[in-house]
N, C-alpha and C positions, 0 to 999 in steps of 0.2 A: 326109850325115848317113845317123846306123843305124838301122835300124829297128826299131822297140821289139818284142820276141818274146813275153815275160811278163812282168806287172805282175801286182804283189800289193800293195794297198793296205790296212791298217789290221786286218792279219789276227788274228781271235782265236778258237784253236780248244782244245775240250772234248773231252774223253776221260769218259764216264759220270761228269757237272759240274767235272771237276777240269780248271782251267786250264792248257793246255799251253804254247801261243802265246800272245803278247801284243802286242799293235801291232806284229804283224811287216810290214816293208815291203822290195820287192826290186823291181827292173829288170833282164831282163837283155835285152839286143839280138842279134841277130841276129850270129853269127860270134864270141860271147866266149863266155867260161870263166868261170865262178864257183865259187869254195870255198866252203862253208861248214863251220867246224872249231867244236869245242868239246866238251868232255868227254863221259862218259855220263848221259845223262839230261837233256841242254841242250835234247830236241826237236826234235834233226836230221830224224831218219827219220819226226816226225810232220808236218814240211815235207812231205817228199820224198810221203807215205801223202794228206795234203792238196789238195796239186796234182793229184795222179791220181783224187782225188773216193774215197776210201775213204771207206765209209758209217758207219765205227766212230767218224770223227773229225767232230765236229760245228763247225760255223762258226758261231760266235755272233754276228760283225760281221766285216766288212771284207768284199773283191771281190778275184777274182783274174781278170785278163784276158790272154786270149791273142790275139796279132796283132790286138789292138784288140776283141775279142769278149768278153762277160761268161759267165765258165766257172763262174762261182762254185758255178752247181747242177746242173750237167750231171753226166751220171753218164759211171764211166771207160771205158766201151766208144766212148763220142763224143769224149772227149778223146783215149784213142790215136788215133781216126781223123782226129782233129786235127792231129797229129805228136807228141804228146809219151810218151814213154817211160821207163817205171822201172826197173831195175834194182833186185830186192829185198836187203839185206842176208842174209837166210837165206831161198834159193832153196827152193820147196815141190816135192815129189817129186811126180808124177801116173805112177802105175800105168796102162798100159793105151793110153796114147798115147806114141807116138813124136817124140823129140826132132823129127826132119826133119816129120813130120806135125803137129807141134804150130805150128813156124814157118810152114808153107805154108798151113796153117787161119787163123793171126795174121796172115799175110802179104795172103790175100785178104780176111779183112775188113776190114784196116785201107785195104786200096787199094780196096774193093769193086768189082776186077776177078780177074778167072778166072787163075790162076798158072797158066805154062805149064811143064808136069812137068820135061821134060828139060832147058831153059834155067835152072830151078829149081835142080836139082840138081845143074848145071853151078856155077852160082854159088856154093851152100851149099857143094859139097867145097872150091871154091875158097879160101872164106872159113874155113873148118876148117882148111885146110891153111897156112894166114898165122896161126892161133889156134896149133897147135904141136898138134890134135885128130885123133885115128883117126876116120877116117871112118865106122869101126862103131857111134861113139859117135851118129849117124844112127838106126840101128834100134833104140837102146835105149830103154827107158823115160824119160822124161823125168826125170832129176834120180836116177831110179834106182839106187843104189850108187855114183853120182857120188862123187869126194873131194870138197872144200871149192874146191880148185883146177879140177878140173873142172868144179865149178856154176859156179864163176865166168865160166869161160871161156864156158859154154853161155850166160850170159848175157848176156856182151859179143857173142857169136853174133849171138844173137836181134835185138841193136839193130843190127848192122852189115848183117843180113837186110831189116831193116824200114825201116831209113833215116828214122828220125823227125827232126823239125826243132828238138826239145829232149828231150837224154837225161839226166835224171836218174840218176845211180849211187849206192846208198847201200852205202857200206864196202864198195865192190868190192875193194878189196885186202887186207883182212880174213882172215885165214888164210892167206896165198898165200907160199910160198918168193920166193926173191929171182929166177928163173929163170921163175917164174911171174908175178909181176909183171910183170919187162920185157917179156914177151909180151901179156899183158892192157893193159899201158898203151899198145904199139904198136898193138894192134888199135883202142884208143879213138884213139890220136893218129890213126889212116889213116878214123875216122869224121867227125873234125874239117874241118869246111870253113869257110867265108867266110859260109855261110849259115844253118847249124844252129849249135847251141848246146849246152853243159853244163853242168850243174848238180850240180857232185860233193860230195857229204855223205860228212865223214869227221873220223876224230880222228886218223889214221895219216897220213903225209906220203908213204908210199913211191912212191904213184903219181903224184904230183906232179911227182916229180924227172923226168919224161921229156914233161912238158907244158909249153906256155905257157899260164900263168895270167893272167888281166886282172884279176879282185877277189878279195879274200879277204875274208870275213865272219866275226866271230865272235859264237858264238850260245851266249848263258849264262841257266840257268832261265826258257828260254823268250823271251827276245827277243834283240834286234841290239844289242850293245854297241861293236861297233867295225866297222867297213870300209876295207879300206887295197888296198896292191897286193899281189905276192906276196912282198915284204919281210916280210909279216905272219907265213907261212909258217915261216919260219927264228926269228923272235922267238919264237912259242910252243915250236918245236924246244928253242930253247935254255933257255927260262924258263919255260914251262910256259903256264897260265891264272891263274896267281894275281893277276897284273898286272891283269885285265880285269875281276875281280869288282868292283872299287873303283868300276867303272862300273854296274853292274846296279842 
């Protein structure tokens, strides 16, 4: 019997009094890969931010449980320490803080343990090699002057170094060329094991070609209208979302 990692029940989320997510329900067990698909404006990114605890997204009703614990009211840093990671659709630039220092600080904060610098550097450089990243990126300010693909690789690098229990990837394959998608997808594949889980938010399907997907959820107008297996991906690629609008 699989252990439940994340369970969301009857979640209703507003932004400035506008309802975005409506009676949303999902359960993710350890070791599973779930995909949220839907057109632009469906509420996909809102889901990711809400799970992570962004204060802009107001929960009007419903609950979020992580490993059986109610985290509905918890702050983002607490959720991160519990093992939740969010890869942003549009990663922010942070001048004055190098990528290496950012990841080391985050790893220290999440683990609540001091990080041994030499061991950390060795692991970081090995992971960067696997992602096809020049080690010099570790000395550059976070995302400053990075291309779109480099920013996405930096996000995956953070995920691999922090080793979360649940990784939420928001449009990670957006804007990537074919080669970059393969490298990022391999990084995601290397992250995945029997204990951790993935929630991939996308309206594209490039990254999914390299992963085993357990469940696909179709989100339209803030409502989860359909859940199925990986065959739903092909259905969307062939026909788009028009047939699902009848379910809203």
